[in-house]
C-alpha positions as CSV (number, residue, x, y, z in Angstrom):
1,M,93.9,137.7,81.5
2,S,93.4,138.2,85.3
3,N,96.1,136.6,87.5
4,R,96.1,136.8,91.3
5,T,98.7,135.3,93.6
6,D,97.3,136.8,96.9
7,G,94.6,134.2,97.4
8,S,91.7,136.3,96.0
9,L,90.0,135.3,92.8
10,A,89.5,137.7,89.9
11,P,86.3,138.2,88.0
12,A,85.9,136.4,84.8
13,K,86.8,138.0,81.5
14,S,84.2,138.4,78.7
15,S,84.7,138.4,75.0
16,G,81.7,140.6,74.3
17,T,78.7,142.5,75.8
18,D,75.8,140.9,77.5
19,A,73.7,141.5,74.5
20,D,76.2,139.9,72.1
21,P,75.0,136.3,71.3
22,A,78.5,135.4,70.4
23,T,79.7,136.0,74.0
24,V,82.0,133.1,75.1
25,A,81.3,131.7,78.5
26,V,84.5,131.8,80.5
27,A,85.6,129.3,83.1
28,R,87.5,130.7,86.0
29,V,90.5,128.5,86.9
30,L,92.1,128.3,90.3
31,I,95.7,127.0,90.1
32,V,96.9,125.1,93.2
33,E,100.6,124.3,92.7
34,D,103.6,125.2,94.8
35,H,106.1,125.2,92.0
36,P,106.3,128.6,90.2
37,V,107.5,127.2,86.9
38,L,104.6,124.8,86.7
39,R,102.2,127.6,87.7
40,G,103.6,129.5,84.7
41,V,103.0,126.5,82.4
42,I,99.3,126.2,83.6
43,R,98.9,129.9,83.2
44,L,100.2,129.7,79.6
45,A,97.9,126.9,78.9
46,C,94.9,129.0,80.0
47,E,96.1,131.8,77.7
48,H,96.0,129.4,74.8
49,A,92.3,128.6,75.5
50,P,89.7,131.4,74.8
51,G,87.3,129.9,77.4
52,L,89.7,129.9,80.3
53,D,90.7,132.6,82.7
54,V,93.2,132.3,85.5
55,A,91.3,133.5,88.5
56,G,94.0,132.8,91.2
57,E,97.1,131.0,92.0
58,L,97.7,129.4,95.4
59,E,100.5,127.2,96.8
60,D,98.9,125.3,99.6
61,G,95.7,123.3,100.2
62,E,94.4,125.2,103.2
63,S,94.3,128.5,101.3
64,A,92.9,126.8,98.2
65,L,90.0,125.3,100.2
66,Q,89.1,128.6,101.6
67,A,89.2,130.2,98.2
68,C,86.9,127.4,96.9
69,R,84.4,128.1,99.7
70,D,84.5,131.9,99.3
71,E,84.9,132.5,95.6
72,R,83.6,129.3,93.9
73,P,86.0,129.0,90.8
74,D,84.7,126.9,88.0
75,V,87.7,124.7,87.8
76,V,90.6,123.8,90.2
77,V,93.8,122.4,88.7
78,L,95.9,120.9,91.5
79,D,99.0,119.0,92.3
80,L,98.7,115.9,94.6
81,S,101.7,117.0,96.6
82,L,101.3,120.3,98.4
83,P,103.1,122.0,101.3
84,G,101.2,122.0,104.6
85,R,98.6,119.7,106.2
86,L,96.1,119.6,103.3
87,Q,97.3,117.6,100.3
88,G,95.8,117.6,96.9
89,L,93.5,114.7,97.4
90,D,92.5,116.1,100.8
91,L,91.4,119.2,99.0
92,A,89.5,117.3,96.4
93,R,87.7,115.2,99.0
94,A,86.8,118.4,101.0
95,V,85.4,120.1,97.9
96,R,83.2,117.0,97.1
97,A,82.1,116.5,100.8
98,E,81.0,120.2,101.0
99,G,79.1,119.9,97.7
100,L,80.9,122.8,96.0
101,P,80.1,123.0,92.3
102,I,83.7,122.9,91.2
103,R,85.3,120.8,88.5
104,I,88.7,119.3,89.4
105,L,91.7,118.5,87.2
106,V,94.7,116.8,88.8
107,L,98.0,117.7,87.3
108,T,100.7,115.6,88.9
109,G,104.1,113.9,88.5
110,R,102.7,110.6,89.8
111,A,101.8,108.0,87.2
112,D,101.2,105.0,89.5
113,D,97.9,103.2,89.6
114,Q,97.5,103.9,93.4
115,A,97.5,107.7,92.9
116,L,95.2,107.4,89.9
117,F,92.7,105.2,91.8
118,E,92.7,107.4,94.9
119,S,92.1,110.5,92.6
120,V,89.1,108.8,90.9
121,A,87.8,107.7,94.3
122,A,88.1,111.3,95.6
123,G,85.9,112.5,92.7
124,V,88.2,114.4,90.5
125,D,87.1,115.0,86.9
126,G,90.4,114.5,85.1
127,Y,94.0,113.3,85.6
128,L,97.0,114.6,83.7
129,E,100.7,114.1,84.1
130,K,103.0,117.1,84.4
131,T,105.0,115.9,81.4
132,A,102.0,116.9,79.2
133,G,102.6,119.9,76.9
134,V,100.8,123.3,77.1
135,R,98.3,122.3,74.5
136,F,97.4,119.1,76.2
137,I,96.8,120.9,79.5
138,A,94.7,123.6,77.8
139,D,92.6,120.9,76.1
140,A,92.2,119.0,79.3
141,L,91.2,122.1,81.2
142,T,88.7,123.1,78.5
143,R,87.1,119.7,78.5
144,V,86.9,119.5,82.2
145,A,85.3,123.0,82.4
146,Q,82.7,121.8,79.8
147,G,81.7,118.9,82.0
148,E,83.7,116.1,80.5
149,R,85.7,113.5,82.4
150,V,89.3,113.4,81.2
151,F,90.9,110.0,81.7
152,S,92.8,108.1,79.1
153,P,91.9,104.4,78.4
154,E,95.2,103.4,80.0
155,Q,94.4,105.4,83.1
156,E,90.9,103.8,83.3
157,R,92.5,100.4,83.0
158,G,95.0,101.3,85.7
159,A,92.3,102.4,88.1
160,V,90.3,99.2,87.6
161,A,93.5,97.2,88.1
162,E,94.2,98.9,91.4
163,L,90.6,98.4,92.5
164,G,91.1,94.7,91.8
165,R,94.3,94.6,93.8
166,R,92.6,96.3,96.7
167,A,89.7,93.9,96.6
168,R,92.1,90.9,96.6
169,R,94.1,92.3,99.6
170,A,90.8,92.9,101.5
171,R,89.8,89.2,100.9
172,E,93.3,88.0,101.9
173,E,93.2,90.2,105.0
174,A,89.7,88.8,106.0
175,D,90.8,85.2,105.4
176,M,94.0,85.7,107.4
177,R,92.2,87.4,110.3
178,A,89.9,84.4,110.4
179,H,92.9,82.1,110.8
180,L,94.8,84.1,113.4
181,T,93.9,84.0,117.1
182,R,93.4,87.1,119.1
183,R,96.6,86.3,121.0
184,E,98.6,85.9,117.8
185,I,97.4,89.3,116.5
186,E,98.2,90.8,119.9
187,I,101.8,89.4,119.8
188,L,102.1,90.6,116.2
189,E,101.2,94.1,117.2
190,Y,103.8,94.1,120.0
191,V,106.4,92.8,117.7
192,S,105.7,95.5,115.2
193,L,106.5,98.1,117.9
194,G,110.0,96.6,118.2
195,L,109.6,94.6,121.4
196,T,111.8,91.6,122.0
197,V,110.3,88.2,122.8
198,R,111.1,88.7,126.5
199,Q,109.5,92.1,126.5
200,V,106.3,90.8,124.8
201,A,106.2,88.0,127.4
202,T,106.4,90.5,130.2
203,R,103.6,92.6,128.7
204,L,101.3,89.7,128.3
205,G,102.2,87.8,131.5
206,L,103.5,84.8,129.5
207,S,106.7,82.8,129.3
208,P,109.2,83.6,126.5
209,R,108.8,80.0,125.3
210,T,105.0,80.5,124.9
211,V,105.5,83.7,123.0
212,E,108.0,81.9,120.7
213,T,105.5,79.2,120.1
214,H,102.9,81.7,119.1
215,L,105.4,83.4,116.8
216,A,106.2,80.1,115.2
217,K,102.5,79.5,114.4
218,L,102.3,83.0,113.1
219,Y,105.2,82.4,110.7
220,R,103.5,79.3,109.3
221,K,100.2,81.0,108.8
222,L,101.7,84.0,107.1
223,G,103.9,81.8,105.0
224,V,107.2,83.5,106.2
225,R,110.4,82.4,107.9
226,N,111.4,85.3,110.1
227,R,110.2,88.4,112.0
228,V,111.0,90.9,109.2
229,Q,109.1,88.9,106.7
230,A,106.2,88.4,109.1
231,L,105.9,92.2,109.7
232,S,106.1,92.9,106.0
233,R,103.5,90.4,105.1
234,A,101.2,91.5,107.9
235,A,101.5,95.1,106.9
236,S,100.7,94.3,103.3
237,L,97.5,92.6,104.4
238,G,96.6,95.5,106.7
239,L,96.9,93.5,109.8
240,I,99.2,96.0,111.4
241,D,100.3,99.6,110.7
242,L,104.1,100.1,110.6
243,G,103.5,103.9,110.6
C-alpha cells in the first residue's frame, strides 16, 4: 500500500507482472479529508479492497485540485467541508469543468437533501455518510472506481425532492417579483441593510410617510406582519441576500 501525505501521488500497485492475465487493475485513490482519524478509516477501507490503492492524502481543496491536475488519480474521495477557500463541492465542480477523467465519491457528515442535491448537480459519482463502516466505504469506492454511480434509493428521492422545492421557490420568486414594484424592491433592499424608515426616505428622497406606505404594501404582498417576517420571507424567495 502506497500512502503519501505530502501532496504527491504514488504509483499504482500491481498484483502481478504485465504478462500475467490475472493482473488486477488498481484504482489510485486520492483522499481529501482534514480529519486524521477519518483519513485513517478511508485508508483502512482501501486496504480491504484489492483493487484500491491510496495514492495520496490531502487536507485542503486547493492542494487537492492541483494534485488532480498534475497526477490524475482515478478516484477522489472527499469531504464537503474543507479548510481554506476551496470547499469539497468547489473541488468537484472544478474537476468536472476542467474535464479531468476522475471519479468522485463524497464522504460527508451531512445527510440533508440540499447537500445531496448540490453534490449531484456538481457531478459527483457517489454519496456516502461518514457513519458508514469500513466495508461500506470500501464497497462504495470499488463501485465508483468501476464506473458505477453510488446513491441509495432514499438519496435519489431526496435529491428529486430538493429539486422540486427549488423549482417551487423559483416560481414563487418569479410570481412575487411580478407583483412587486421597482420602488418596493428598492425599499426592501435598503431595509435589509438595517436602515430605518427615515434613513431609507433620505436615501430615496421620499417622505417617511411614503416609505411607510410602501412598506405596508410590501407586508400585504408578502403575507407578513412586520419587518423581520418580511426580510425572512423575501430572503427565502431569493428577493434579497441577507449575507
